[in-house]
Structure formats: C-alpha cells, structure tokens
N, C-alpha and C positions, 0 to 999 in steps of 0.2 A: 138372771139373764134377761135383758130387756127385749121387749117384744118389737117385731119389725115395724110395727105401727107407731112405735115411740121414736123411730129415726127421724131426725129433723132433715127437711129438704128445703132448698132455696125456692122461694116463691117464683122467681123469674125463670130459673133454668131447670128446676126440678132435680138439681144435683144434690147428693147428700152433703151434709156439712161435717166438719171434723169435731164440732163441739167447741172450738176455740173462737173467741171473740175479742177484738181489740177496738176500743172507742167505737163500739156499735158496728163494726165491720166484721162479718162472719167469714171464717176460712172454709172454702169449698174442698170437698174430697174428690176433685176432678180426676178421673182415671187417665193414665197415659194413652196416647193414640195407638191403635193396634200396629200400624205400620212401624212405629218407633220401636215397640216391644219386639216385633219380628226381627228387625235389624239388630237389636241388642243381643237377642238370643243367638242370631247368627254369628255375631263377632265373638260370643263365649264359645260356641262350637269351633269356629275357626281357630281361636287361641289354643284350645285343648289339642286340636289336630296338629297345629304348628309345634307346640310343645313336644308332642310325641315324635315328630319327624325331624325337627330341626334343633340345633343347640339353643338351650333356653334357660335352664335352671342352674344357678351358681351351685358349685359342688358343695355338698353337705357330707358330713361324716357318715360313712357306710353306703353312700349313693354312688351310681356309676359316674365317673368324672370327678371323684372325691378330690377336693382341693382346687378344682378348675371349673368345669361345668359339664352338664350332661351333653353328649354328643348328638342325640337323636338317632332315629333308625336310618336316616340318609347319611349320617356321619359327615355333614356338610361342613366345610371349613373355608372361609374366604381368604385366610392366610395361604392355604394351599392353592387356591384359584390365582391369587396374585403371583405366587412364585411361579406357577405354570405359565401365566401370562408374560412375565418377565423372561422366562426361558424361551418362550416362543418368539418374543421380540428380538432377543439376542441372536436366536437361530435365523431370523429373517435378515439381520444385519450382517450375518457372517460374511457373505460374498462382498459386501461393500467395505468391511474392515480389511478383507484379504487384498482388495484392490488398492486400498489407501496405503498399506504397508509399504514403505520405501518410496512412495510417489512424491515427486517434487511439486511445488506449487504450480508451476507452469503446466505440468501434467494434469493436475486436478482441474485447473481453469479450462484446459482444452479437451476434457472429457466430460460431456454433458451429464452422463450418468453418475460418474464419480463426484462431480460438483453438486448434483442434486443430493446425493447421499451425504456428503460432508455438510451441506447446509442443513439438512434435516437433522442428523445426528448431533452435529455441533450446536445447533439452535436448542435442541433438547437439553444438552448438558449445560449450556450457557444459562438457560432458564432456570435449571435446578440449583446451579451452584454459584453463578456469577451476577446474575440480574439484580440481586438484593443490593449490592454495592455499585455496580456499574450501570444500572438501568436496563430495562427490557431491551433497548436497541443499542446498548453500549455507549450511550451518550455521556454518561459519567454525571457527577455532582461535585460540589465543592468538597475537596479532600479525596475524591474518588476519580481516577483518570478517565477521560474520554477516550474510548477505543476506536472511534471513527475517524479521528484525525491522524496526521502524520507526526504527531509529537510523542516521543518516547524517551522515557528515562533511562532504560536499560537496553534499548534497541528494538526495532520493529520488524526484523526478518522473522521468517517462520522458525528458525532454530533459536533465535533469542526469545521469541514469545514462548515457545515450548519449555525452554529452560526456566523462564520466570514461572510458568504453570507448575512445573515439576517441584521447584525448590522454594517458591514463594519470596516474598520481600520481608525481611526481619521476622521470619517465621521460625518455629522450633524445628529446624532441620540443619544438619551439619553443613550443607552446601547452599544454604539460603543466601540470597543476595542481600547484602547489608550496607547501609550507609545512614549516617545520623548527623544532622545539623545541630550544633550546640544550641541549647536555650541560653541565648546571650542575656537576656533580661532576667528570666527567672533564677538563673545561677549567678547573677551579678557579674557577668564577664565584661559587660559594657554598660555605660550609663545610658540614661534615657536620651540625653543629647546625642550621644554617639549612635544609638539605635536609630533615631530619627534622621540623622544625617546620612547614614549608610543606606537607609531605606530610599531616601531621595536619589542618591546616586545609583542604586539598583534600578529604580523606575526610569532614570535618565538613559540607562543602557538600551531600553526598548523605545526610547523617543518619547517617554511620558515624564514630564517634569525636567527640572534642571539639576545638575550635580553641584557639589560644593567640595571645598578642600578638605574638610573634616571627613566627609563621607568617603572620598577618594582614599584618604589616609587609612580609614578603618577597613575599607574593602581590601586594600593592598595587604594589610596586616592579618586579616582574619578570613577572607573569602577567596582569595586568589588560588589557593591550594586545590580547592575542589571546582569552583566555578570558572577557573582560568582567568588570565589577565584581561582578555576581551570579553568575558562574561558569557562565552558559548557553552560552558559546562564540560562535563566529562561523563560519557556513559559508563566507562569503566568503574566509576565510583557512584553512578546513579545521581550525579549532580545535574540539576537542570540548567537548560540554556536560559539565561536571563535576558537575552537580546531580542527574543521574540515577544509576542504579546499573549502568550498562553501561560495561564497561572493556575496551578492546582488548588491553591488555597485562597484565591481571590486576588484581584489586581488593584483594588483601591489602596491608597496610601496607608489607611488604618489596618487593612488586612496584611499588607506586607510588613508593617511595623509589628503586628501581632506574630506573624510567622517567625521574624527574627527574635522577638522576645521569648517565644515559648519553644522554638525548635520543633517543627512537625515531626511526628513519628507514627506514620501510617503503617499498617501491617496487612499483608496479603497471605493467606494460608498456602502452605505447601500441599499440592494436590497428589504428589506421589504417595501411593499407598491408599489414598481415598479414592482415587479413580484409577482404573486400569490404563495401561500404556495406550491401548487403541482409542479409548475415549479421549485421552489427552491429545493424541494426534489429531483427532477430528476437532476438538475444541481449539487447539492451536491454529489449524487451518481456517476454522471458522472465524476466529478473532482477526487473523491476518486479512481474511477476504471482506471483512466488515467495511474495509476502505481505507484504512490507515497502514496497512502492511507495507513494508519496504522490500526492495530486491535484496537478495543476499549479499550483493556487492556493496551495499551502502556502508559508508565508513562510520566510525563511532563518534560522530560529532552532533551537536545539537542536543535537543531533549527528547 
C-alpha cells in the first residue's frame, strides 16, 4: 500500500493526479462538484420512488404485470385517462348532437348555438379525417377537390355531401359512388395525335385555346356519353363540367393531355362504419358551410 505522501499532486492546483500522462500532460483527479452530486442522488431517489408508484418496468416472468409491465402502487394508466377524457367529451357534445339530429341547413344557420356546435364538432372531425387530402381549410390540391368553391362532381347539397361521406368515391363499399374515365393513352384506345386533338377541343369548351375537327370527332365518339354534348358534364355519373375553368388535375394543355392519357382514378374512403352517424352529420354540415354548399333545390348540372 502506498503512503499518502506518495500521492502526486498538481503543483498549480494541488489536485491529485490519476497517474496517467499523455505527451507530458497529466490527468487530474478532480472531484465532481457537490451540487452536481446532490442533484444526481436526488434523481436516483426520484427514479426509485417513481418506479414504485408508477408503471415503469417491463413485465418479467414471475413479476407483477408479467408479459406487460408493472402497474405501480397508483395503478396509473394513460389509456384509461384518454378513454375517460373521450367519454367526457362525447357527453359534453350530447346536447349538440341531439339538436343537430334532423335539423336542416337553414335551421343550423339560424341557430347561433347549433351553428357554433357544428363548426366545432365538424372542424375537429375534418381535421382528424379529411385535412390530409383536402387541406386544413378545405382548399384542396391537385387531384384533391377544393371544398370551398361551388364546383361539385356529385352534388353540393347537404344530402349529397352526406351521401358522399357515407359511401365514398370508388371505395370498398357496396353503395360507393363510382365513375371511371378510360385511360385512352395507356390502354392504347386513342393515338397520341387523337389525344392531343381532343385535349385542344376540351380546352376550347372553357374558352382556352381553339378546337379542331379531329378533336370534335373524337369528343363526339368517346366523351359525349359522360360529359354531354355541350361539355357540362353529368353529376349522376360524376362526370365533370368541362365548360368552367375549374380543373381537378390541372388546367395546362400538358396536364389535360396527361389526364386523358392515364384516366384519373381518385379514391375517397367510405366513412360509414368508421365514423358514427352523428359525426357524419356534423361533418357534412361543416363541409356544406365551408362556402361551397348548394341549396337542396339545385339541379344535377355542372361539376
């Protein structure tokens, strides 16, 4: 055993050295600050106390919570807390949902409390389920409809919007709304020249560009059945109005040609079974009230 007098100390600080030296530099055995040690010991004690009272240790064979985790003396569970919070939220909405049941759009608009409830409940449902595709404000993106305007493929009345929400578009539901534009280029139904010609004719229907005889001929043979002779479309088939200047997949000549070539095939989920009927009611009213909703008397024309 070495004598204390043999312990080497740094000449400048008086601190003991570890005995290690690199390139003439000696390592000091500087003790940790007391305040740091006290904090460290406190965290160790806190961790032990937390482990005893709160869920902490993954389940081990033979331990309480085997295969899961130890529950702790408080038997705390955030899952239980979340369920309780959701139940409380639903209970607080009960009166609003009861008032919404069977209410017309005009009744909702003329009842400030009901309108406020629909706005809050619908906004929450929209943010959770619809905003990913349609945008937080319903503004849409290329390939995803804008819900703020008055342009609708399947109708913009409250009942039509609710039906779309329930059954979806091209979704896995027996009552889903379904329409499909052929992929004229990919499936070699039309030549490149015919696709370009009919694209020019389609653009001319909305006052963009000039038509041509070949495009008119192809349109009459391939497009009239769905988009109608005047190009105003047919909501019963989900066929867009080609005479306005609203384009779901882009309005440039290249984008229109691409749409004809590949035949767009967008899908909207069916929310029946995923959301309860009351939430769908609130969501349909919310989408209607975004600004693009139509009166129930509106006819099935346009997009």
